[in-house]
FIMIKOL-646756 format. One record per residue: residue number from 1; z negated, x, y negated of N, C-alpha, C in turn. Coordinates in steps of 0.05 Angstrom, whole numbers, plus 32768, in hexadecimal, padded with zeros to 4 digits. Atoms other than C-alpha are relative to their C-alpha. Layout:
N
+------+------+--------+---------+-------+---------+----------+------+--------+---------+
! vose ! n_up ! n_east ! n_north ! ca_up ! ca_east ! ca_north ! c_up ! c_east ! c_north !
+------+------+--------+---------+-------+---------+----------+------+--------+---------+
!  NUM !    Z !      X !       Y !     Z !       X !        Y !    Z !      X !       Y !
...
+------+------+--------+---------+-------+---------+----------+------+--------+---------+
This chain:
128
+------+------+--------+---------+-------+---------+----------+------+--------+---------+
! vose ! n_up ! n_east ! n_north ! ca_up ! ca_east ! ca_north ! c_up ! c_east ! c_north !
+------+------+--------+---------+-------+---------+----------+------+--------+---------+
!    1 ! 7FFF !   7FE6 !    8015 !  734B !    8B99 !     7E4D ! 7FE4 !   8003 !    7FF3 !
!    2 ! 801B !   7FFB !    800D !  730B !    8BBA !     7E31 ! 8008 !   8003 !    7FDF !
!    3 ! 7FFD !   7FFC !    8019 !  7302 !    8BBF !     7DE6 ! 8008 !   7FE4 !    7FF0 !
!    4 ! 7FFB !   801D !    8007 !  7304 !    8B73 !     7DD6 ! 7FEB !   7FFC !    7FE4 !
!    5 ! 800E !   8002 !    8014 !  72DD !    8B81 !     7D96 ! 8012 !   7FF9 !    7FE7 !
!    6 ! 7FF3 !   800A !    801B !  72F3 !    8B60 !     7D52 ! 8010 !   7FEB !    800C !
!    7 ! 7FEF !   8017 !    7FFC !  7322 !    8B29 !     7D4D ! 8018 !   8006 !    8015 !
!    8 ! 7FE8 !   7FF7 !    7FEF !  735D !    8B21 !     7D82 ! 8016 !   8008 !    7FF0 !
!    9 ! 7FEA !   7FF2 !    8006 !  7399 !    8B44 !     7D7B ! 801D !   7FEA !    8006 !
!   10 ! 7FF0 !   801A !    7FFD !  73CD !    8B04 !     7D71 ! 801F !   800F !    8005 !
!   11 ! 7FEC !   7FFA !    7FFE !  7410 !    8B0E !     7D90 ! 8015 !   7FE8 !    7FFD !
!   12 ! 7FE5 !   8015 !    7FFC !  7454 !    8AE9 !     7D82 ! 8016 !   8008 !    800D !
!   13 ! 7FE5 !   7FF6 !    7FEB !  748E !    8AEA !     7DB1 ! 8018 !   7FF4 !    7FF5 !
!   14 ! 7FE5 !   800D !    800B !  74D4 !    8AE1 !     7D98 ! 8015 !   8008 !    8013 !
!   15 ! 7FED !   7FFA !    7FE9 !  7507 !    8ADC !     7DD1 ! 800E !   7FE9 !    8006 !
!   16 ! 7FF4 !   8019 !    7FFA !  753F !    8AA9 !     7DDC ! 7FFE !   7FF7 !    8020 !
!   17 ! 8002 !   8008 !    7FE2 !  7530 !    8AA9 !     7E28 ! 7FE3 !   7FF5 !    8007 !
!   18 ! 8018 !   800F !    7FFB !  74FD !    8A79 !     7E3E ! 7FEF !   8012 !    8013 !
!   19 ! 800D !   7FEB !    7FEF !  74EB !    8AA6 !     7E7C ! 7FF2 !   8016 !    7FFA !
!   20 ! 8008 !   7FE7 !    800D !  74E6 !    8AE3 !     7E55 ! 7FE5 !   7FF7 !    7FEF !
!   21 ! 8018 !   800A !    800C !  74B2 !    8ABE !     7E27 ! 7FEB !   7FF8 !    8010 !
!   22 ! 8014 !   800B !    7FEF !  748E !    8A9F !     7E60 ! 7FF3 !   801A !    8010 !
!   23 ! 800E !   7FE4 !    7FF3 !  7486 !    8AEA !     7E81 ! 7FF1 !   800D !    7FEE !
!   24 ! 8014 !   7FF1 !    8014 !  746A !    8B07 !     7E42 ! 7FE6 !   7FF0 !    7FFC !
!   25 ! 8016 !   8012 !    8002 !  743C !    8ACC !     7E39 ! 7FEE !   8006 !    8016 !
!   26 ! 800F !   7FFB !    7FE9 !  7422 !    8ADA !     7E7D ! 7FF4 !   801A !    7FFE !
!   27 ! 800A !   7FE9 !    8003 !  741A !    8B26 !     7E6F ! 7FEC !   7FFF !    7FEA !
!   28 ! 8016 !   7FFA !    8016 !  73F6 !    8B1B !     7E30 ! 7FE6 !   7FEF !    800B !
!   29 ! 8019 !   8010 !    7FEF !  73C7 !    8AE6 !     7E58 ! 7FF0 !   800F !    800F !
!   30 ! 800D !   7FF1 !    7FEE !  73BB !    8B14 !     7E8C ! 7FF0 !   8018 !    7FF9 !
!   31 ! 8012 !   7FE7 !    8009 !  73A8 !    8B4C !     7E5E ! 7FDE !   7FFB !    7FF8 !
!   32 ! 801B !   800D !    800F !  7371 !    8B1D !     7E3E ! 7FF7 !   8010 !    7FE9 !
!   33 ! 800A !   7FFA !    801E !  7349 !    8B2C !     7E04 ! 8002 !   8022 !    8000 !
!   34 ! 8002 !   800D !    8015 !  7351 !    8B4A !     7DD6 ! 801E !   7FF3 !    7FF7 !
!   35 ! 7FE8 !   800A !    8003 !  739D !    8B33 !     7DDD ! 8002 !   7FDC !    8000 !
!   36 ! 7FFF !   801B !    8002 !  73B0 !    8AE7 !     7DC9 ! 801E !   7FFC !    7FF7 !
!   37 ! 7FDD !   800A !    8004 !  73F6 !    8AC4 !     7DC6 ! 7FF9 !   7FED !    7FE7 !
!   38 ! 7FFE !   800E !    8016 !  73FE !    8AAE !     7D82 ! 8012 !   7FEA !    7FFC !
!   39 ! 7FE8 !   8017 !    7FFF !  743D !    8A87 !     7D8E ! 8016 !   800F !    800B !
!   40 ! 7FEB !   7FF4 !    7FFA !  7483 !    8A92 !     7DA1 ! 8018 !   7FF3 !    7FF5 !
!   41 ! 7FEA !   800C !    8011 !  74C8 !    8A86 !     7D80 ! 801D !   8005 !    8012 !
!   42 ! 7FE6 !   8001 !    7FF0 !  750E !    8A7B !     7DA2 ! 8014 !   8015 !    7FF2 !
!   43 ! 7FEA !   7FED !    8012 !  7534 !    8AA8 !     7D6B ! 7FF3 !   800A !    7FE3 !
!   44 ! 800B !   7FF9 !    801A !  752D !    8AC2 !     7D2A ! 7FF6 !   7FF2 !    7FEC !
!   45 ! 8003 !   8015 !    8011 !  7533 !    8A8A !     7D02 ! 7FE6 !   7FED !    8003 !
!   46 ! 801C !   800C !    7FF3 !  74F9 !    8A68 !     7D2F ! 7FE9 !   8010 !    7FF1 !
!   47 ! 8013 !   7FF2 !    8006 !  74D2 !    8A9F !     7D24 ! 7FF8 !   8002 !    7FE0 !
!   48 ! 8003 !   7FFF !    801E !  74D7 !    8AA5 !     7CD7 ! 7FF2 !   7FE2 !    7FF8 !
!   49 ! 800D !   801B !    8001 !  74C6 !    8A59 !     7CDA ! 7FE3 !   8003 !    8001 !
!   50 ! 801C !   8006 !    7FF6 !  7487 !    8A61 !     7CF9 ! 7FEE !   8019 !    7FFF !
!   51 ! 800D !   7FE6 !    8000 !  746E !    8AAD !     7CF0 ! 7FE8 !   7FFC !    7FEC !
!   52 ! 8015 !   8003 !    8013 !  7443 !    8A9A !     7CB5 ! 7FE9 !   7FF2 !    800A !
!   53 ! 8018 !   800E !    7FF5 !  741A !    8A65 !     7CD5 ! 7FF6 !   8008 !    801B !
!   54 ! 800C !   7FF3 !    7FEB !  7414 !    8A89 !     7D15 ! 7FF3 !   801C !    7FFB !
!   55 ! 8010 !   7FEA !    8009 !  73FF !    8AC7 !     7CF2 ! 7FFB !   8015 !    8017 !
!   56 ! 8008 !   7FEF !    7FEE !  740A !    8AFD !     7D28 ! 7FFC !   801C !    7FF6 !
!   57 ! 8001 !   7FE5 !    8007 !  73F3 !    8B42 !     7D2A ! 8017 !   8013 !    800B !
!   58 ! 7FEB !   7FF3 !    7FF8 !  742B !    8B58 !     7D51 ! 8019 !   7FEF !    8008 !
!   59 ! 7FEA !   800F !    7FF6 !  7470 !    8B3B !     7D5D ! 8012 !   8010 !    8016 !
!   60 ! 7FEF !   7FF4 !    7FE6 !  7492 !    8B48 !     7DA3 ! 801C !   7FF1 !    7FFD !
!   61 ! 7FE8 !   8003 !    8004 !  74DB !    8B46 !     7D94 ! 8016 !   8007 !    800C !
!   62 ! 7FEC !   7FF7 !    7FEB !  7514 !    8B3F !     7DC3 ! 801C !   800F !    7FEC !
!   63 ! 7FEC !   7FF0 !    8011 !  754E !    8B6F !     7DA9 ! 801D !   7FF0 !    8001 !
!   64 ! 7FE1 !   8009 !    7FFF !  758D !    8B46 !     7DC2 ! 7FF8 !   7FDF !    8002 !
!   65 ! 8004 !   801B !    8003 !  7586 !    8AFC !     7DAC ! 801D !   7FF8 !    7FF0 !
!   66 ! 7FE7 !   800C !    800D !  75C5 !    8ACF !     7D97 ! 7FFF !   8000 !    7FE0 !
!   67 ! 8003 !   800B !    801A !  75D6 !    8AC7 !     7D4E ! 7FF5 !   801B !    7FF1 !
!   68 ! 800F !   7FE9 !    8010 !  759F !    8AF8 !     7D31 ! 7FF2 !   800F !    8017 !
!   69 ! 800B !   7FF0 !    7FEA !  758C !    8B32 !     7D5F ! 7FE6 !   800F !    7FF4 !
!   70 ! 801A !   7FF6 !    8007 !  7548 !    8B56 !     7D5F ! 8002 !   8014 !    7FE3 !
!   71 ! 7FF8 !   7FED !    8014 !  7565 !    8B8D !     7D2F ! 8005 !   7FF2 !    7FE7 !
!   72 ! 7FFB !   8011 !    8019 !  757B !    8B5B !     7CFB ! 7FE7 !   7FEE !    7FFD !
!   73 ! 8016 !   8012 !    8008 !  753D !    8B30 !     7D03 ! 7FE5 !   800D !    7FF3 !
!   74 ! 8018 !   7FEF !    800B !  750A !    8B68 !     7CF9 ! 7FFD !   8003 !    7FE0 !
!   75 ! 7FFE !   8003 !    801F !  751C !    8B71 !     7CAD ! 7FFB !   7FE5 !    7FF5 !
!   76 ! 8007 !   801B !    800B !  751A !    8B25 !     7CA2 ! 7FE5 !   7FFE !    8005 !
!   77 ! 801A !   800A !    7FFB !  74D5 !    8B21 !     7CC2 ! 7FF1 !   8015 !    7FEB !
!   78 ! 800C !   7FEF !    8017 !  74BF !    8B60 !     7C95 ! 7FFF !   7FF9 !    7FE6 !
!   79 ! 7FFC !   800E !    801F !  74DA !    8B40 !     7C59 ! 7FEA !   7FEE !    7FFB !
!   80 ! 8015 !   8018 !    7FFD !  74AE !    8B02 !     7C6C ! 7FE2 !   800C !    7FFD !
!   81 ! 801A !   7FF5 !    7FFD !  7473 !    8B2E !     7C80 ! 7FFC !   801D !    7FFF !
!   82 ! 8000 !   7FE5 !    8004 !  7471 !    8B77 !     7C64 ! 7FE9 !   800F !    8015 !
!   83 ! 8012 !   7FF5 !    7FEC !  744E !    8BA2 !     7C98 ! 7FFC !   7FF5 !    801E !
!   84 ! 8002 !   8011 !    7FE3 !  7456 !    8B71 !     7CD5 ! 8009 !   8016 !    8015 !
!   85 ! 7FF9 !   7FF0 !    7FE9 !  7456 !    8B9C !     7D15 ! 800D !   7FEF !    8011 !
!   86 ! 7FE9 !   8007 !    7FEE !  7491 !    8B92 !     7D44 ! 8003 !   800D !    8014 !
!   87 ! 7FF5 !   7FF1 !    7FE9 !  749B !    8BA6 !     7D85 ! 8019 !   7FF4 !    8010 !
!   88 ! 7FE7 !   8007 !    7FF8 !  74E2 !    8BA4 !     7D9F ! 7FFF !   8000 !    8019 !
!   89 ! 7FF3 !   7FFD !    7FE6 !  74F3 !    8B93 !     7DE7 ! 801D !   8001 !    8005 !
!   90 ! 7FE6 !   7FFE !    7FFD !  7530 !    8BA9 !     7DFB ! 8007 !   8009 !    801D !
!   91 ! 7FF9 !   7FF5 !    7FE6 !  7556 !    8BB5 !     7E42 ! 8005 !   8019 !    8002 !
!   92 ! 7FFD !   7FE5 !    7FFE !  756B !    8BF9 !     7E2E ! 7FF1 !   800B !    7FE5 !
!   93 ! 8010 !   7FF1 !    8014 !  753A !    8C24 !     7E04 ! 800A !   8023 !    7FFF !
!   94 ! 7FF2 !   7FDF !    8000 !  7562 !    8C66 !     7DF1 ! 7FFC !   8008 !    7FE2 !
!   95 ! 7FFE !   7FF9 !    801B !  7565 !    8C8F !     7DB2 ! 800F !   7FED !    7FE9 !
!   96 ! 7FF5 !   8010 !    8011 !  7596 !    8C66 !     7D93 ! 7FF4 !   7FE3 !    7FF9 !
!   97 ! 800F !   8013 !    8005 !  756E !    8C29 !     7D9D ! 7FE8 !   8002 !    7FF1 !
!   98 ! 801D !   7FFD !    800B !  752C !    8C45 !     7D83 ! 800E !   8009 !    7FE3 !
!   99 ! 7FF8 !   7FF6 !    801F !  7556 !    8C62 !     7D44 ! 8005 !   7FE6 !    7FEF !
!  100 ! 7FFE !   801A !    800B !  756F !    8C19 !     7D38 ! 7FEE !   7FF0 !    7FF8 !
!  101 ! 8013 !   8010 !    8001 !  7530 !    8BFD !     7D41 ! 7FF0 !   8007 !    7FE6 !
!  102 ! 8013 !   7FF0 !    8018 !  750B !    8C32 !     7D12 ! 800F !   7FF5 !    7FE3 !
!  103 ! 7FF4 !   8009 !    8019 !  7540 !    8C21 !     7CDB ! 7FFC !   7FE7 !    7FFA !
!  104 ! 8005 !   8021 !    8004 !  7535 !    8BD5 !     7CE4 ! 7FE1 !   7FFB !    7FFB !
!  105 ! 801C !   8003 !    8005 !  74E9 !    8BE4 !     7CD6 ! 7FEF !   7FF9 !    801A !
!  106 ! 800F !   8005 !    7FE8 !  74D3 !    8BD7 !     7D21 ! 7FEF !   8016 !    8009 !
!  107 ! 8013 !   7FEB !    7FF9 !  7496 !    8BFE !     7D33 ! 7FFD !   800C !    801D !
!  108 ! 7FFB !   7FF5 !    7FE2 !  74A1 !    8C08 !     7D7D ! 8015 !   7FF2 !    8011 !
!  109 ! 7FEB !   800F !    7FF1 !  74D0 !    8BF7 !     7DB3 ! 7FF7 !   8001 !    801D !
!  110 ! 8005 !   8001 !    7FDE !  74C7 !    8BE6 !     7E02 ! 8014 !   7FF8 !    800D !
!  111 ! 7FE7 !   8004 !    7FEE !  74F5 !    8BE3 !     7E3A ! 7FF5 !   7FE0 !    800E !
!  112 ! 800A !   8018 !    7FEE !  74F6 !    8B9B !     7E5A ! 7FFC !   8005 !    801B !
!  113 ! 8008 !   7FFB !    7FE4 !  74EE !    8BC3 !     7E9A ! 7FE2 !   8006 !    7FFE !
!  114 ! 8020 !   7FFB !    8005 !  74A7 !    8BD2 !     7E81 ! 7FEE !   7FF1 !    7FF1 !
!  115 ! 8010 !   8010 !    800D !  748C !    8B96 !     7E69 ! 7FE5 !   7FFF !    8007 !
!  116 ! 801C !   7FFD !    7FF9 !  7449 !    8BA6 !     7E8C ! 7FF4 !   8010 !    7FEA !
!  117 ! 800B !   7FEF !    8015 !  7440 !    8BD5 !     7E51 ! 7FFC !   7FF0 !    7FE3 !
!  118 ! 8002 !   800E !    801A !  7443 !    8BA0 !     7E1B ! 7FE3 !   7FFC !    7FF6 !
!  119 ! 8016 !   7FFF !    800C !  73F7 !    8B98 !     7E14 ! 7FF7 !   8014 !    7FFA !
!  120 ! 8008 !   7FE5 !    8008 !  73EB !    8BE3 !     7E0C ! 8013 !   8003 !    7FE6 !
!  121 ! 7FEE !   7FFD !    801F !  7426 !    8BE3 !     7DD7 ! 7FF7 !   7FF1 !    7FE8 !
!  122 ! 800A !   8013 !    8014 !  7410 !    8BA8 !     7DB4 ! 7FE0 !   8006 !    7FF2 !
!  123 ! 801B !   7FF2 !    800A !  73C6 !    8BC7 !     7DB1 ! 8000 !   8015 !    7FEB !
!  124 ! 7FFB !   7FE9 !    8011 !  73E1 !    8C05 !     7D97 ! 800D !   7FF6 !    7FE6 !
!  125 ! 7FF0 !   8009 !    8016 !  740B !    8BE2 !     7D62 ! 7FE8 !   7FF2 !    7FED !
!  126 ! 8014 !   8009 !    800F !  73CB !    8BBD !     7D4C ! 7FEA !   8013 !    7FF8 !
!  127 ! 8014 !   7FE9 !    800A !  73A3 !    8BF9 !     7D42 ! 7FE4 !   8000 !    8016 !
!  128 ! 801E !   8007 !    7FE8 !  736F !    8BEA !     7D84 ! 8004 !   8015 !    8015 !
+------+------+--------+---------+-------+---------+----------+------+--------+---------+
């Protein structure tokens, strides 16, 4: 990707499935600069435990996780880090999902069928 000026755009992936985290990690790596993987978390509590040290520009958050889903996790993340950009990944992205995401403070949604769009969406959320 062009436009690698300035500091890298740091991405944190929060998903309970190791294969999905791996896929997103590979997509971010393949996109190259200015994207950089800040780290990963397996659930909302893991994300909250590590988000400050990882200091991501954008959190890529799974909508469906056990115990605390992405819609519940987003306000928790935003309470810790006001203004944190969050990209929600959901199997289905329709008007209801977008509305629920908006109410949770999530900046954007992407379908799990469109993971190749993650770099573009992350850069847009980071203002690049």
